[in-house]
N, CA, C and O atoms as CSV, one atom per row, in Angstrom:
chain,resi,resn,atom,element,x,y,z
A,1,UNK,N,N,71.699,79.983,125.744
A,1,UNK,CA,C,72.270,78.847,124.463
A,1,UNK,C,C,71.084,77.917,124.773
A,1,UNK,O,O,70.214,77.822,123.907
A,2,UNK,N,N,70.968,77.286,125.808
A,2,UNK,CA,C,70.269,76.036,125.648
A,2,UNK,C,C,68.806,76.198,125.432
A,2,UNK,O,O,68.102,75.391,124.826
A,3,UNK,N,N,68.317,77.564,126.106
A,3,UNK,CA,C,66.798,77.892,125.245
A,3,UNK,C,C,66.778,78.100,123.858
A,3,UNK,O,O,65.767,77.983,123.165
A,4,UNK,N,N,68.050,78.451,123.396
A,4,UNK,CA,C,68.111,78.648,121.510
A,4,UNK,C,C,67.901,77.140,121.109
A,4,UNK,O,O,67.241,76.890,120.100
A,5,UNK,N,N,68.359,76.281,121.753
A,5,UNK,CA,C,68.457,74.928,121.376
A,5,UNK,C,C,67.128,74.220,121.396
A,5,UNK,O,O,66.582,73.585,120.494
A,6,UNK,N,N,66.698,74.490,122.724
A,6,UNK,CA,C,65.287,73.865,122.616
A,6,UNK,C,C,64.117,74.638,121.970
A,6,UNK,O,O,62.984,74.156,121.960
A,7,UNK,N,N,64.404,75.847,121.427
A,7,UNK,CA,C,63.674,76.747,120.792
A,7,UNK,C,C,63.736,75.936,119.517
A,7,UNK,O,O,62.710,75.507,118.990
A,8,UNK,N,N,64.697,75.771,119.124
A,8,UNK,CA,C,64.851,75.011,117.533
A,8,UNK,C,C,64.435,73.898,117.324
A,8,UNK,O,O,63.980,73.566,116.230
A,9,UNK,N,N,64.535,72.936,118.575
A,9,UNK,CA,C,64.053,71.896,118.628
A,9,UNK,C,C,62.454,71.715,118.595
A,9,UNK,O,O,62.008,70.667,118.128
A,10,UNK,N,N,61.674,72.597,119.024
A,10,UNK,CA,C,60.499,72.999,119.179
A,10,UNK,C,C,59.931,73.293,117.846
A,10,UNK,O,O,58.805,72.914,117.523
A,11,UNK,N,N,60.676,73.938,117.112
A,11,UNK,CA,C,60.343,74.262,115.634
A,11,UNK,C,C,60.624,73.377,114.646
A,11,UNK,O,O,59.968,73.403,113.605
A,12,UNK,N,N,61.463,72.632,114.807
A,12,UNK,CA,C,61.522,71.343,114.218
A,12,UNK,C,C,60.749,70.527,114.075
A,12,UNK,O,O,60.316,70.100,113.004
A,13,UNK,N,N,60.360,70.066,115.589
A,13,UNK,CA,C,59.181,69.207,115.799
A,13,UNK,C,C,57.684,69.663,115.038
A,13,UNK,O,O,56.900,68.870,114.515
A,14,UNK,N,N,57.537,70.992,115.116
A,14,UNK,CA,C,56.104,71.334,114.514
A,14,UNK,C,C,56.282,71.154,113.235
A,14,UNK,O,O,55.378,70.675,112.551
A,15,UNK,N,N,57.481,71.510,112.705
A,15,UNK,CA,C,57.761,71.431,111.081
A,15,UNK,C,C,57.735,69.732,110.728
A,15,UNK,O,O,57.759,69.363,109.554
A,16,UNK,N,N,57.701,69.085,111.473
A,16,UNK,CA,C,57.691,67.494,111.147
A,16,UNK,C,C,59.352,66.976,110.792
A,16,UNK,O,O,59.605,65.951,110.158
A,17,UNK,N,N,60.141,67.696,111.216
A,17,UNK,CA,C,61.791,67.586,110.750
A,17,UNK,C,C,62.138,66.777,111.877
A,17,UNK,O,O,63.365,66.682,111.903
A,18,UNK,N,N,61.533,66.064,112.951
A,18,UNK,CA,C,62.025,65.293,113.867
A,18,UNK,C,C,61.625,63.935,114.064
A,18,UNK,O,O,60.411,63.732,114.105
A,19,UNK,N,N,62.456,62.897,114.202
A,19,UNK,CA,C,62.052,61.499,114.694
A,19,UNK,C,C,62.754,61.482,115.824
A,19,UNK,O,O,63.782,62.130,116.023
A,20,UNK,N,N,62.191,60.708,116.624
A,20,UNK,CA,C,62.378,60.137,118.068
A,20,UNK,C,C,62.681,58.860,118.510
A,20,UNK,O,O,62.464,58.089,117.576
A,21,UNK,N,N,63.087,58.258,119.505
A,21,UNK,CA,C,63.302,56.978,119.642
A,21,UNK,C,C,64.465,56.223,119.343
A,21,UNK,O,O,64.758,56.146,118.150
A,22,UNK,N,N,65.159,55.673,120.134
A,22,UNK,CA,C,66.307,54.934,119.735
A,22,UNK,C,C,66.349,54.109,118.398
A,22,UNK,O,O,67.158,54.479,117.548
A,23,UNK,N,N,65.616,53.116,118.158
A,23,UNK,CA,C,65.345,52.308,116.958
A,23,UNK,C,C,65.034,53.033,115.994
A,23,UNK,O,O,65.651,52.823,114.949
A,24,UNK,N,N,64.226,53.874,116.001
A,24,UNK,CA,C,63.596,54.609,114.579
A,24,UNK,C,C,64.585,55.307,114.315
A,24,UNK,O,O,64.965,55.287,113.144
A,25,UNK,N,N,65.264,56.076,115.218
A,25,UNK,CA,C,66.352,56.946,114.800
A,25,UNK,C,C,67.665,56.167,113.934
A,25,UNK,O,O,68.219,56.482,112.880
A,26,UNK,N,N,67.875,55.075,114.832
A,26,UNK,CA,C,68.895,53.878,114.270
A,26,UNK,C,C,68.716,53.605,112.910
A,26,UNK,O,O,69.594,53.735,112.057
A,27,UNK,N,N,67.414,53.175,112.689
A,27,UNK,CA,C,66.971,52.835,111.059
A,27,UNK,C,C,66.950,54.314,110.171
A,27,UNK,O,O,67.106,54.140,108.963
A,28,UNK,N,N,66.791,55.626,110.572
A,28,UNK,CA,C,66.677,56.607,109.675
A,28,UNK,C,C,68.291,56.852,109.342
A,28,UNK,O,O,68.670,57.186,108.220
A,29,UNK,N,N,69.280,56.618,110.584
A,29,UNK,CA,C,70.599,56.700,110.315
A,29,UNK,C,C,71.322,55.906,109.300
A,29,UNK,O,O,72.231,56.330,108.586
A,30,UNK,N,N,70.726,54.467,109.306
A,30,UNK,CA,C,71.337,53.541,108.331
A,30,UNK,C,C,70.723,53.914,106.840
A,30,UNK,O,O,71.226,53.508,105.793
A,31,UNK,N,N,69.587,54.729,106.920
A,31,UNK,CA,C,68.849,55.112,105.613
A,31,UNK,C,C,69.169,56.337,105.040
A,31,UNK,O,O,68.767,56.760,103.956
A,32,UNK,N,N,70.064,56.994,105.986
A,32,UNK,CA,C,70.767,58.224,105.602
A,32,UNK,C,C,69.332,59.609,105.501
A,32,UNK,O,O,69.352,60.643,104.833
A,33,UNK,N,N,68.556,59.246,106.153
A,33,UNK,CA,C,67.364,60.214,106.505
A,33,UNK,C,C,67.705,61.118,107.366
A,33,UNK,O,O,66.931,62.069,107.256
A,34,UNK,N,N,68.600,61.314,108.290
A,34,UNK,CA,C,68.660,62.589,109.311
A,34,UNK,C,C,69.968,63.098,109.210
A,34,UNK,O,O,70.855,62.402,108.717
A,35,UNK,N,N,70.115,63.869,109.489
A,35,UNK,CA,C,71.239,64.948,109.494
A,35,UNK,C,C,71.888,65.278,110.687
A,35,UNK,O,O,72.891,65.989,110.744
A,36,UNK,N,N,71.401,64.838,111.506
A,36,UNK,CA,C,71.847,65.134,113.109
A,36,UNK,C,C,71.162,64.150,113.746
A,36,UNK,O,O,70.077,63.650,113.450
A,37,UNK,N,N,72.007,63.884,114.787
A,37,UNK,CA,C,71.363,63.114,115.956
A,37,UNK,C,C,71.684,63.631,117.262
A,37,UNK,O,O,72.854,63.810,117.599
A,38,UNK,N,N,70.549,63.919,118.135
A,38,UNK,CA,C,71.057,64.299,119.566
A,38,UNK,C,C,70.728,63.408,120.330
A,38,UNK,O,O,69.582,62.960,120.333
A,39,UNK,N,N,71.588,63.018,121.055
A,39,UNK,CA,C,71.436,61.849,122.314
A,39,UNK,C,C,71.764,62.592,123.832
A,39,UNK,O,O,72.744,63.266,124.149
A,40,UNK,N,N,70.540,62.198,124.660
A,40,UNK,CA,C,70.838,62.754,126.016
A,40,UNK,C,C,71.536,62.399,126.597
A,40,UNK,O,O,71.758,61.188,126.578
A,41,UNK,N,N,72.303,63.300,127.474
A,41,UNK,CA,C,73.445,63.088,128.419
A,41,UNK,C,C,73.205,61.950,129.515
A,41,UNK,O,O,74.149,61.405,130.087
A,42,UNK,N,N,71.693,61.595,129.795
A,42,UNK,CA,C,71.623,60.522,130.884
A,42,UNK,C,C,71.193,59.539,130.105
A,42,UNK,O,O,70.369,58.844,130.701
A,43,UNK,N,N,71.480,59.077,128.663
A,43,UNK,CA,C,70.699,58.086,128.213
A,43,UNK,C,C,71.988,56.879,128.560
A,43,UNK,O,O,73.200,57.004,128.740
A,44,UNK,N,N,71.208,55.876,128.552
A,44,UNK,CA,C,72.124,54.282,128.700
A,44,UNK,C,C,73.753,54.376,128.007
A,44,UNK,O,O,73.888,54.911,126.907
A,45,UNK,N,N,74.402,54.069,128.409
A,45,UNK,CA,C,76.045,53.942,127.951
A,45,UNK,C,C,75.864,53.278,126.363
A,45,UNK,O,O,76.291,53.738,125.304
A,46,UNK,N,N,75.118,52.096,126.593
A,46,UNK,CA,C,74.981,51.097,125.317
A,46,UNK,C,C,74.208,51.836,124.531
A,46,UNK,O,O,74.335,51.447,123.371
A,47,UNK,N,N,73.349,52.862,124.641
A,47,UNK,CA,C,72.784,53.583,123.784
A,47,UNK,C,C,73.463,54.548,123.073
A,47,UNK,O,O,73.323,54.740,121.865
A,48,UNK,N,N,74.284,55.229,123.896
A,48,UNK,CA,C,75.112,56.233,123.423
A,48,UNK,C,C,76.166,55.592,122.302
A,48,UNK,O,O,76.319,56.013,121.156
A,49,UNK,N,N,76.844,54.484,122.915
A,49,UNK,CA,C,78.009,53.537,122.043
A,49,UNK,C,C,77.459,53.459,120.945
A,49,UNK,O,O,78.017,53.960,119.970
A,50,UNK,N,N,76.028,52.708,120.800
A,50,UNK,CA,C,75.542,52.379,119.618
A,50,UNK,C,C,75.146,53.466,118.361
A,50,UNK,O,O,75.243,53.300,117.145
A,51,UNK,N,N,74.712,54.521,119.060
A,51,UNK,CA,C,74.281,55.664,118.363
A,51,UNK,C,C,75.813,56.250,117.547
A,51,UNK,O,O,75.959,56.537,116.359
A,52,UNK,N,N,76.651,56.284,118.473
A,52,UNK,CA,C,77.992,56.670,118.015
A,52,UNK,C,C,78.616,55.883,116.720
A,52,UNK,O,O,79.093,56.287,115.659
A,53,UNK,N,N,78.437,54.784,117.188
A,53,UNK,CA,C,79.241,53.651,115.888
A,53,UNK,C,C,78.576,53.976,114.619
A,53,UNK,O,O,79.159,54.119,113.544
A,54,UNK,N,N,76.940,54.112,114.883
A,54,UNK,CA,C,76.171,54.048,113.532
A,54,UNK,C,C,76.426,55.307,113.095
A,54,UNK,O,O,76.607,55.349,111.878
A,55,UNK,N,N,76.500,56.299,113.631
A,55,UNK,CA,C,76.657,57.757,113.229
A,55,UNK,C,C,78.102,58.002,112.536
A,55,UNK,O,O,78.231,58.599,111.467
A,56,UNK,N,N,79.084,57.503,113.230
A,56,UNK,CA,C,80.357,57.382,112.258
A,56,UNK,C,C,80.444,56.577,111.233
A,56,UNK,O,O,81.243,56.688,110.303
A,57,UNK,N,N,79.586,55.710,111.382
A,57,UNK,CA,C,79.756,54.645,110.096
A,57,UNK,C,C,79.190,55.085,108.772
A,57,UNK,O,O,79.556,54.669,107.672
A,58,UNK,N,N,78.157,56.067,109.034
A,58,UNK,CA,C,76.989,56.442,108.312
A,58,UNK,C,C,77.266,58.005,107.865
A,58,UNK,O,O,76.516,58.546,107.053
A,59,UNK,N,N,78.448,58.731,108.473
A,59,UNK,CA,C,78.600,59.736,108.310
A,59,UNK,C,C,77.637,60.863,108.565
A,59,UNK,O,O,77.458,61.771,107.754
A,60,UNK,N,N,76.959,60.759,109.846
A,60,UNK,CA,C,75.929,61.579,110.619
A,60,UNK,C,C,76.408,62.261,111.511
A,60,UNK,O,O,77.245,61.642,112.167
A,61,UNK,N,N,76.204,63.481,111.885
A,61,UNK,CA,C,76.922,64.175,113.012
A,61,UNK,C,C,76.010,63.809,114.281
A,61,UNK,O,O,74.809,63.733,114.020
A,62,UNK,N,N,76.347,63.591,115.490
A,62,UNK,CA,C,75.913,63.256,116.565
A,62,UNK,C,C,76.015,64.234,117.708
A,62,UNK,O,O,77.150,64.708,117.772
A,63,UNK,N,N,75.381,64.582,118.420
A,63,UNK,CA,C,75.763,65.613,119.606
A,63,UNK,C,C,75.360,64.976,121.078
A,63,UNK,O,O,74.392,64.219,121.155
A,64,UNK,N,N,75.891,65.206,121.867
A,64,UNK,CA,C,75.292,64.484,123.177
A,64,UNK,C,C,74.742,65.919,123.821
A,64,UNK,O,O,75.426,66.940,123.905
A,65,UNK,N,N,73.551,65.799,124.198
A,65,UNK,CA,C,73.098,67.424,124.733
A,65,UNK,C,C,71.714,67.289,125.778
A,65,UNK,O,O,70.782,66.518,125.546
A,66,UNK,N,N,71.771,67.956,126.644
A,66,UNK,CA,C,70.536,68.053,127.713
A,66,UNK,C,C,70.208,66.540,128.282
A,66,UNK,O,O,71.023,65.618,128.284
A,67,UNK,N,N,69.172,66.486,128.650
A,67,UNK,CA,C,68.880,65.356,129.472
A,67,UNK,C,C,67.203,64.559,128.714
A,67,UNK,O,O,66.382,65.133,127.999
A,68,UNK,N,N,67.185,63.531,129.070
A,68,UNK,CA,C,66.173,62.765,128.224
A,68,UNK,C,C,64.507,63.407,128.786
A,68,UNK,O,O,63.528,63.171,128.078
A,69,UNK,N,N,64.365,64.147,129.994
A,69,UNK,CA,C,63.258,64.608,130.432
A,69,UNK,C,C,63.069,66.187,129.368
A,69,UNK,O,O,62.049,66.411,128.716
A,70,UNK,N,N,64.078,66.962,129.402
A,70,UNK,CA,C,63.971,68.043,128.793
A,70,UNK,C,C,63.869,68.045,127.488
A,70,UNK,O,O,63.021,68.803,127.016
A,71,UNK,N,N,64.689,67.214,126.555
A,71,UNK,CA,C,64.759,67.029,125.335
A,71,UNK,C,C,63.664,66.532,124.972
A,71,UNK,O,O,63.213,67.023,123.937
A,72,UNK,N,N,62.916,65.529,125.568
A,72,UNK,CA,C,61.553,65.271,125.042
A,72,UNK,C,C,60.258,66.115,125.379
A,72,UNK,O,O,59.266,66.057,124.652
A,73,UNK,N,N,60.307,66.807,126.375
A,73,UNK,CA,C,59.430,67.877,126.593
A,73,UNK,C,C,59.109,68.849,125.188
A,73,UNK,O,O,58.078,69.143,124.583
A,74,UNK,N,N,60.385,69.136,125.039
A,74,UNK,CA,C,60.657,69.978,123.824
A,74,UNK,C,C,60.061,69.634,122.074
A,74,UNK,O,O,59.718,70.398,121.171
A,75,UNK,N,N,60.131,68.433,122.147
A,75,UNK,CA,C,59.723,68.030,120.917
A,75,UNK,C,C,58.323,67.395,121.236
A,75,UNK,O,O,57.823,66.673,120.373
A,76,UNK,N,N,57.757,67.580,122.236
A,76,UNK,CA,C,56.117,67.056,122.651
A,76,UNK,C,C,56.117,65.584,122.876
A,76,UNK,O,O,54.983,65.137,123.051
A,77,UNK,N,N,57.008,64.773,122.916
A,77,UNK,CA,C,57.010,63.451,123.565
A,77,UNK,C,C,57.426,63.060,124.919
A,77,UNK,O,O,57.592,63.833,125.863
A,78,UNK,N,N,57.579,61.771,124.924
A,78,UNK,CA,C,57.792,61.322,126.724
A,78,UNK,C,C,58.941,60.360,126.497
A,78,UNK,O,O,58.962,59.506,125.611
A,79,UNK,N,N,59.814,60.568,127.313
A,79,UNK,CA,C,61.164,59.625,127.633
A,79,UNK,C,C,61.780,59.375,126.378
A,79,UNK,O,O,62.005,58.172,126.245
A,80,UNK,N,N,62.192,60.169,125.258
A,80,UNK,CA,C,63.013,60.128,124.244
A,80,UNK,C,C,64.648,60.215,124.573
A,80,UNK,O,O,65.110,61.293,124.946
A,81,UNK,N,N,65.357,59.251,124.449
A,81,UNK,CA,C,66.847,59.559,124.913
A,81,UNK,C,C,67.517,60.084,123.497
A,81,UNK,O,O,68.517,60.802,123.492
A,82,UNK,N,N,66.833,59.633,122.273
A,82,UNK,CA,C,67.427,59.784,121.058
A,82,UNK,C,C,66.692,60.843,120.024
A,82,UNK,O,O,65.500,60.603,119.831
A,83,UNK,N,N,67.116,61.714,119.498
A,83,UNK,CA,C,66.240,62.494,118.702
A,83,UNK,C,C,67.104,62.556,117.340
A,83,UNK,O,O,68.334,62.545,117.305
A,84,UNK,N,N,66.301,62.618,116.297
A,84,UNK,CA,C,67.053,62.716,114.799
A,84,UNK,C,C,66.377,64.106,114.232
A,84,UNK,O,O,65.169,64.311,114.353
A,85,UNK,N,N,67.078,64.842,113.736
A,85,UNK,CA,C,66.796,66.049,112.905
A,85,UNK,C,C,67.033,65.735,111.468
A,85,UNK,O,O,68.161,65.411,111.097
A,86,UNK,N,N,66.145,65.805,110.733
A,86,UNK,CA,C,66.023,65.237,109.194
A,86,UNK,C,C,66.373,66.684,108.199
A,86,UNK,O,O,66.773,66.530,107.045
A,87,UNK,N,N,66.216,67.772,108.664
A,87,UNK,CA,C,66.367,69.022,108.064
A,87,UNK,C,C,67.929,69.463,108.019
A,87,UNK,O,O,68.447,69.582,109.129
A,88,UNK,N,N,68.585,69.670,107.122
A,88,UNK,CA,C,70.008,70.176,106.946
A,88,UNK,C,C,69.964,71.289,107.809
A,88,UNK,O,O,70.443,71.133,108.933
A,89,UNK,N,N,69.558,72.211,107.552
A,89,UNK,CA,C,69.566,73.688,107.966
A,89,UNK,C,C,69.289,73.879,109.298
A,89,UNK,O,O,70.035,74.552,110.009
A,90,UNK,N,N,67.971,73.185,109.837
A,90,UNK,CA,C,67.814,73.191,111.376
A,90,UNK,C,C,69.056,72.213,112.091
A,90,UNK,O,O,69.449,72.630,113.181
A,91,UNK,N,N,69.504,71.340,111.731
A,91,UNK,CA,C,70.579,70.765,112.320
A,91,UNK,C,C,71.962,71.389,112.499
A,91,UNK,O,O,72.676,71.213,113.486
A,92,UNK,N,N,72.313,72.270,111.249
A,92,UNK,CA,C,73.464,72.692,111.232
A,92,UNK,C,C,73.279,73.983,112.207
A,92,UNK,O,O,74.257,74.472,112.773
A,93,UNK,N,N,71.775,74.579,112.391
A,93,UNK,CA,C,71.823,75.890,113.087
A,93,UNK,C,C,72.060,75.479,114.719
A,93,UNK,O,O,72.565,76.192,115.586
A,94,UNK,N,N,71.502,74.019,114.865
A,94,UNK,CA,C,71.604,73.607,116.449
A,94,UNK,C,C,72.853,73.315,116.724
A,94,UNK,O,O,73.304,73.630,117.825
A,95,UNK,N,N,73.629,72.675,115.801
A,95,UNK,CA,C,75.140,72.157,116.127
A,95,UNK,C,C,75.793,73.569,115.957
A,95,UNK,O,O,76.866,73.517,116.559
A,96,UNK,N,N,75.636,74.711,115.447
A,96,UNK,CA,C,76.235,75.749,115.591
A,96,UNK,C,C,75.946,76.510,117.127
A,96,UNK,O,O,76.888,76.982,117.764
A,97,UNK,N,N,74.947,76.548,117.482
A,97,UNK,CA,C,74.606,76.881,118.708
A,97,UNK,C,C,75.154,76.313,119.909
A,97,UNK,O,O,75.471,76.945,120.916
A,98,UNK,N,N,75.248,74.984,119.715
A,98,UNK,CA,C,75.665,74.127,120.681
A,98,UNK,C,C,77.275,74.211,120.654
A,98,UNK,O,O,77.916,74.432,121.681
A,99,UNK,N,N,77.744,74.060,119.670
A,99,UNK,CA,C,79.296,74.389,119.703
A,99,UNK,C,C,79.978,75.935,119.641
A,99,UNK,O,O,81.102,76.207,119.218
A,100,UNK,N,N,78.904,76.929,120.222
A,100,UNK,CA,C,79.241,78.340,120.565
A,100,UNK,C,C,79.205,79.244,119.435
A,100,UNK,O,O,79.567,80.408,119.603
A,101,UNK,N,N,78.767,78.798,118.181
A,101,UNK,CA,C,78.671,79.685,117.232
A,101,UNK,C,C,77.808,80.820,117.275
A,101,UNK,O,O,78.011,81.800,116.559
A,102,UNK,N,N,76.840,80.740,118.090
A,102,UNK,CA,C,75.788,81.744,118.473
A,102,UNK,C,C,75.351,81.766,119.696
A,102,UNK,O,O,74.350,81.141,120.045
A,103,UNK,N,N,76.109,82.541,120.536
A,103,UNK,CA,C,75.902,82.176,122.236
A,103,UNK,C,C,75.300,83.661,122.575
A,103,UNK,O,O,75.257,84.013,123.754
A,104,UNK,N,N,74.844,84.513,121.556
A,104,UNK,CA,C,74.001,85.381,121.987
A,104,UNK,C,C,72.756,85.276,122.247
A,104,UNK,O,O,72.126,86.251,122.658
């Protein structure tokens, strides 16, 4: 399951459908430019709470998944606690896998 998520993150990144970094994603959420926000499990509690608040306020789905190191590696960046997916279909596919909809 984890490999499928990271595979989709890599595809999303190569397709230019990923934005990363707390402040950049926060602005994109406020402007309704992202469809899914992924926050690393080891992100700061304040970061998680701020993203959760803004995502709920702007009706954007948020998932806590992976760690900063792995998530960053698969999108080709370094030290990114927050990732935004701007494509609705890629976002839905990632959510479906994480929530157990495609465990094979």
